C-alpha positions as a printed NumPy array, in Angstrom:
array([[ 75.821,  62.485, -32.422],
       [ 78.211,  59.945, -30.909],
       [ 80.993,  61.319, -28.728],
       [ 84.314,  59.827, -27.69 ],
       [ 85.234,  59.228, -24.073],
       [ 87.427,  61.911, -22.606],
       [ 91.108,  61.238, -22.172],
       [ 90.482,  61.523, -18.442],
       [ 87.961,  58.698, -18.602],
       [ 90.183,  56.603, -20.869],
       [ 93.122,  57.056, -18.48 ],
       [ 91.062,  56.466, -15.358],
       [ 91.73 ,  59.898, -13.854],
       [ 89.65 ,  61.126, -10.927],
       [ 86.747,  63.271, -12.138],
       [ 85.263,  64.098,  -8.751],
       [ 85.02 ,  67.799,  -7.984],
       [ 87.132,  68.851,  -4.991],
       [ 85.78 ,  70.091,  -1.693],
       [ 86.369,  73.82 ,  -1.583],
       [ 87.673,  73.512,   1.981],
       [ 90.36 ,  71.073,   0.795],
       [ 91.489,  73.086,  -2.234],
       [ 93.339,  76.304,  -3.03 ],
       [ 91.566,  78.958,  -5.087],
       [ 93.571,  80.678,  -7.82 ],
       [ 91.907,  83.758,  -9.336],
       [ 93.477,  84.646, -12.674],
       [ 93.456,  88.024, -14.425],
       [ 90.222,  89.389, -12.986],
       [ 91.502,  92.754, -14.212],
       [ 89.661,  95.846, -15.409],
       [ 91.34 ,  95.242, -18.784],
       [ 88.574,  92.808, -19.652],
       [ 85.612,  94.928, -18.572],
       [ 85.861,  97.791, -21.041],
       [ 87.349,  98.852, -24.353],
       [ 88.921,  96.635, -27.003],
       [ 89.427,  93.668, -24.653],
       [ 85.93 ,  93.663, -23.125],
       [ 84.685,  90.096, -22.755],
       [ 81.228,  88.765, -23.403],
       [ 79.744,  87.921, -20.016],
       [ 82.584,  89.539, -18.088],
       [ 80.324,  91.036, -15.418],
       [ 78.452,  87.788, -14.793],
       [ 81.735,  85.883, -14.579],
       [ 83.143,  88.496, -12.219],
       [ 80.062,  88.202,  -9.994],
       [ 80.555,  84.425,  -9.911],
       [ 84.217,  84.975,  -9.079],
       [ 83.176,  87.176,  -6.173],
       [ 80.842,  84.415,  -4.904],
       [ 83.687,  81.898,  -5.199],
       [ 86.039,  84.195,  -3.328],
       [ 83.499,  84.791,  -0.557],
       [ 82.879,  81.05 ,  -0.223],
       [ 86.61 ,  80.358,  -0.082],
       [ 87.132,  82.96 ,   2.63 ],
       [ 84.261,  81.531,   4.675],
       [ 85.749,  78.046,   4.347],
       [ 89.249,  79.188,   5.279],
       [ 90.468,  78.125,   1.834],
       [ 93.776,  79.683,   0.743],
       [ 93.393,  82.189,  -2.093],
       [ 96.044,  83.324,  -4.562],
       [ 95.467,  86.162,  -7.019],
       [ 97.286,  86.234, -10.36 ],
       [ 97.609,  89.33 , -12.543],
       [ 99.101,  89.818, -15.973],
       [101.536,  92.74 , -16.266],
       [102.006,  94.056, -19.787],
       [104.143,  96.974, -18.674],
       [103.578, 100.71 , -18.294],
       [101.033, 102.187, -20.674],
       [ 99.724,  98.806, -21.838],
       [ 96.227,  97.37 , -21.547],
       [ 97.664,  95.219, -18.761],
       [ 99.443,  97.956, -16.801],
       [ 99.004,  96.822, -13.199],
       [100.165, 100.25 , -11.993],
       [ 97.1  , 101.864, -13.617],
       [ 93.361, 101.408, -13.171],
       [ 93.072,  99.553, -16.495],
       [ 95.223,  96.672, -15.235],
       [ 94.06 ,  96.657, -11.629],
       [ 92.229,  93.729, -10.095],
       [ 88.5  ,  94.457, -10.192],
       [ 87.292,  95.605,  -6.769],
       [ 84.712,  92.8  ,  -6.474],
       [ 87.558,  90.28 ,  -6.144],
       [ 90.348,  92.446,  -4.757],
       [ 92.815,  90.715,  -2.431],
       [ 92.805,  91.282,   1.305],
       [ 95.686,  91.058,   3.752],
       [ 97.165,  87.581,   3.739],
       [ 96.214,  86.772,   0.145],
       [ 99.221,  86.595,  -2.166],
       [ 99.326,  88.302,  -5.553],
       [101.479,  86.647,  -8.229],
       [102.515,  88.643, -11.304],
       [102.813,  86.859, -14.64 ],
       [103.652,  87.775, -18.214],
       [102.603,  84.6  , -20.03 ],
       [ 99.249,  82.791, -20.356],
       [100.428,  79.911, -18.161],
       [100.473,  81.407, -14.659],
       [103.143,  78.905, -13.62 ],
       [105.607,  79.941, -16.337],
       [108.435,  82.131, -15.034],
       [106.499,  83.062, -11.871],
       [106.487,  82.251,  -8.157],
       [103.076,  80.533,  -8.31 ],
       [104.272,  76.969,  -7.719],
       [106.533,  78.146,  -4.897],
       [103.694,  80.158,  -3.326],
       [101.36 ,  77.172,  -3.455],
       [103.941,  74.928,  -1.832],
       [104.64 ,  77.486,   0.891],
       [100.895,  77.654,   1.582],
       [100.895,  73.895,   2.003],
       [ 98.466,  73.551,  -0.866],
       [ 97.516,  70.041,  -1.822],
       [ 96.962,  68.912,  -5.363],
       [ 93.462,  70.385,  -5.732],
       [ 93.314,  73.853,  -7.286],
       [ 90.141,  75.739,  -8.17 ],
       [ 90.68 ,  78.154, -11.062],
       [ 88.555,  81.084, -12.204],
       [ 89.144,  84.251, -14.177],
       [ 89.886,  85.585, -17.632],
       [ 90.118,  84.475, -20.446],
       [ 88.688,  80.981, -20.759],
       [ 90.488,  80.088, -23.979],
       [ 93.798,  81.647, -22.996],
       [ 95.112,  82.028, -19.44 ],
       [ 92.573,  79.679, -17.866],
       [ 93.285,  76.899, -20.363],
       [ 97.053,  77.245, -20.258],
       [ 97.212,  77.595, -16.481],
       [ 95.095,  74.446, -16.151],
       [ 97.548,  72.688, -18.461],
       [100.496,  74.05 , -16.497],
       [ 98.954,  72.886, -13.229],
       [ 98.282,  69.422, -14.671],
       [101.858,  69.176, -15.939],
       [103.154,  69.934, -12.43 ],
       [101.014,  67.265, -10.784],
       [ 98.157,  69.441,  -9.543],
       [ 94.505,  68.555, -10.068],
       [ 92.874,  71.731, -11.385],
       [ 89.16 ,  72.392, -11.496],
       [ 87.76 ,  75.322, -13.491],
       [ 84.547,  77.042, -12.403],
       [ 82.85 ,  77.538, -15.777],
       [ 80.506,  80.376, -14.788],
       [ 83.438,  82.338, -13.343],
       [ 85.277,  82.541, -16.668],
       [ 84.61 ,  84.405, -19.906],
       [ 86.129,  85.16 , -23.282],
       [ 85.462,  87.222, -26.42 ],
       [ 84.458,  86.805, -30.062],
       [ 87.461,  86.053, -32.252],
       [ 88.138,  85.424, -35.957],
       [ 88.731,  81.855, -37.094],
       [ 91.744,  81.212, -39.374],
       [ 89.477,  81.719, -42.391],
       [ 88.229,  85.014, -40.984],
       [ 84.751,  83.861, -40.009],
       [ 83.681,  84.974, -36.53 ],
       [ 83.794,  82.488, -33.675],
       [ 81.238,  83.521, -31.021],
       [ 82.564,  83.896, -27.504],
       [ 80.111,  81.259, -26.256],
       [ 81.502,  78.741, -28.741],
       [ 85.097,  79.533, -27.842],
       [ 84.256,  79.376, -24.129],
       [ 82.659,  75.941, -24.529],
       [ 85.551,  74.681, -26.661],
       [ 88.108,  75.84 , -24.101],
       [ 86.26 ,  74.193, -21.217],
       [ 85.921,  71.026, -23.309],
       [ 89.671,  71.037, -23.962],
       [ 90.401,  71.381, -20.259],
       [ 87.871,  68.711, -19.33 ],
       [ 89.279,  66.279, -21.871],
       [ 92.541,  65.948, -19.934],
       [ 93.844,  68.792, -17.815],
       [ 91.16 ,  69.057, -15.158],
       [ 87.568,  68.892, -14.073],
       [ 84.851,  71.463, -14.737],
       [ 82.447,  72.782, -12.107],
       [ 79.555,  74.441, -13.957],
       [ 78.84 ,  76.818, -11.055],
       [ 80.391,  77.84 ,  -7.75 ],
       [ 77.628,  75.981,  -5.943],
       [ 78.593,  72.712,  -7.69 ],
       [ 81.784,  72.579,  -5.61 ],
       [ 81.239,  70.429,  -2.514],
       [ 81.446,  72.45 ,   0.695]])
């Protein structure tokens, strides 16, 4: 089946993956919300394990790390004051790592994220991982691109869930995951299949 060139290729954008040591890692919504109950994601545990490997590699490299959490308010599935909305312990922040609270899929919208990145002296390269591929990862990548950053998404460190198509037929999580990564890779950023694909 013939395929079109990506918009990135057509526009001559840089498709090289960033060196982890030269980037800033942004971990998005690695919350317990997505590990159990109605919002449980297919492949959440594997993605979380990959996120933990990414975080460990970033810390070893001295790479700045920013954690982003979605706050849906008290009693919600995204209540950051309760265990359900807490950051999963495998990727919990340590002293010196900033946590940014958001309420929209784009982690830059109505948050301090851009300001935090600038105060950290972050360059243009951002490495994104977290939940969900088709939602907050996609729209944060777009938001980063719109602000002049060069985002890279670590594919194995993201996950999503089965959803109904407009006609009601089920769309498997794997299909939605691939479509979201394809959307990002068409224009907004580059895709690293695994943590180990990022140059040291």
